[in-house]
N, C-alpha and C positions, 0 to 999 in steps of 0.2 A: 587390573588398572594399568593404564599406559603411562609411561614417564617420558618427559622430554629429554633430549641430550642434556648433559650436565650443565645447568645454568648457575647453580649456586651450591656450594658444598659447605657443610658446617659439621664440626665435631661437637656433639652435645651428649653428655653423659656416656661418652665412649662410643656413640653411634654415628654413622655416616648418614647425613640427611641430603636427599636429592629433591630439589624444588620441582613439583609437578607442573606440567604445561597447563595452559588455560584450556577449559573445556566448555563446550556449548551447554552441556547439561548443568553447569554450575552458575550460569548467568542468571541475573535476576529476571523476574517475569516482566514482560512489556506492559507498561501502564498506559491507560487512555490519556490522550493529550490534554483533556480538560479536567483539572483537578477539583473543580467546584461541584456542589451538589446537583444531581440530576433528578428532576421530579419523577414520581412514579408515572408510568405510562400504561394504565390499565386498558385492556381491550374494550372498545366501545361498539365495534361493528361499523358498518357503513357500506357504501357502494361505489363502484368504479365509474369511469366516464362513458361506458356504453360501447364505444368503439375502441378496440384494443390498440395500444401503441406498438408500432413496428420498431425493428432494430435500427439504431442510429448508425450513420456512416462516418467514420473518423479517418478514412484513408487519405484525405487530401492534405495531411500534415506530414512533416518530416518523419521518416521512419525512426523507430526507437533504437537507441544504442544496443549493441550486442557484444558477444565475445567477453562476457563478464568472467573474471578469473580472480580468485583470492579466497580469503577466509579469515578465521580467528587465529591470531598469532599468540606466541608465548607472552607477549606484553599485555594480553587481555583486550586488544583492539581488533576490530574487523577492518581489514584493508583489502581493496580490490581494484582492479584495472578494467577498462572497457575500451571498445573500439570506437574510433571517430565516425561521425556521420557526415557525409558530403553535404556541404552548404551550412553546417552548424557553426555558430560563433561562440556558443557556450552550452553548458549542460547543468542540469540540477539533479542531485541525488536526494532520495527520500528514504526514510525509515518509517514504516507504518503510516504513510501519508503525511509525515511531518518533514519539513525541509531539513536536510542533513548537511549538504555542501553544495556550493556553487563552483563550477569549474569553467574558467575562460579558456577558449581554444586559441592559443597563440603559436601553435606549432611545436609545443613541448613533446619530448620523446614518448612520454607515457601520460595517459589520463588516469588519475588515481583518486580514489575516495577513501577516507578513513573515518570510522566511527569509533570514538574513544570511549563510548559508554553503551556497548551493545546489550541487548536483552534477548531472552529466549524466543525462538521462533519468529524473529523480526523479519518483516518483508522489506527487502531493499529493492527500489525501483529507480529508473532514470528516464529523463527525456532530454532531447536536444532542442536548441533554440536557434532561430535564424538571426536573432538580434540579442544584445545584452541588456535590453531595457525591460525584459520579462513581460512585455505586452502580450495579451492573450493570443493575438494573431501570430506571434513568433514561436509559440510553444509547439513542440512536436508530439508525436504519439508516445504514450507511456510504455515502458518496457514491461516484459513479464516480471514477476516477482522472483527474487532469489533469496533462498534461506540456507542457513548452515545445515549441513548434513551430519551424519554420524562420524565423519572424518574431519569435522570442523572446517569443511570447504563449502563455499557457496555453490548451490545448485539451483537450476531453474525450478520454480514451484508454481503450481496452479491448482485450484480446486478441480478435481476431475469432472469432465462432462457427465451429467446425470446425477451429480451430488444433490441431495435435497437438504434444505435448511428450513426448519420450522421457526419463523421469525415473526415479530410484530412489525407491521408495515404502516408507517405514517406517511403524510403527504405535505408538501410545501409548494408555494406558488411565487417565490421570490423572483423578481426580474433582475438577475445579476449574473456574474460569471461563476462557474463552478471552480473548484480548486485546481482543476486541470485546464482552465482557460476556455472552456466551452460556454456558450450562452445557455443558461439554465432553460430547460424546456423538456417536452415529452421525451422520454427514453433515457434521460440522464438522472442518475440516482446517487444518493449519499449512503455511505457504508462506514462501518468501523473497519478501517484498513488493516488493523491487526488480524482480523478474521477473514475478511473478503478483500483480497488485493485489488487495487485500482486496475481497471481494464477488464475485470471479470464481467462476463455477460450472463444474465440469468432471467428467467421468465417469472412473472408475478401473476397469479390467477386474478382475473378481473381487471388487470391493468395492461399487461402485455410484456414487452421486452425492456430490460434495463441494462444500462452500461454504467458500471461503477466509476464515477468521475468526480465525486465530491465527498466531503466529510462534514461533520457538524458536532457542536459541543454536546448535544443531547443524543447523537447517534452513536450509541455505545452498546457493545455486546450483541444481543439478538434483535437489534432494531435496524431497519432499512427505511430510507425516506425516498419516496417517489415524487416526481414533479407532475403537478396538475394545474391547469389555469384557474384563476379566480376562485369562485365558490365551489368548484369541483374538488379542490383540496380539502375544504371543510367537510364536504359530503362524504369524502373517503373515510374519515374517522381514523380509528386505529384498529387494524384487523390482524388477526393471527392467521398466517397463511404458510403454505409449503412452497418455497421457492425452488426452482430447478436450475442448476448451473448448465449453461450451454457449452 
């Protein structure tokens, strides 16, 4: 067991006590953002659209922030810094697809994010914005995910290409914006961002290519939601499929 530099010393029953440092292994498990009941989603079968969906292109947005550096401190908080993006007016940080912090760029020496309530294997991600109004058109590309490693430092994390996931796949046809500000449509899919970080690309048999860009109250654990138009979403049903990470 590793111990931090002496943070607190106490004499108790004639013994010297040294307060241990915070450890990623002792953090609580990450909970799904929706605390309400989720109905059972039994597999019903169904069929796809016939023509497979191709990969979406998101390269026309501001690049994602990089040079993320930091980790879990002895205070039990995760703190990290990141590099500016040219043209950005502000940034948003997320933990498992949930908004964590808004950072306005006014030329401060350091851009810093702090998570006062971290959890195990949390995925931290960022995007830059061209305006501070958070309008969908201002949102940049999502960064890679960062997770605490064995040394309590944040390291880039992604599901390795070729990883297979045996998931239930549902379908939706909402005409709205995804959580990452894209117009919902073919190729944009909703995931449990605790398990599949935003920005992950994966193939779905009978559907085509997915880009993880949304979340949902009922999208939890082994469920992915693909977008299909109109009645095609109903015809999809709920299928148990093997997804492959790109």
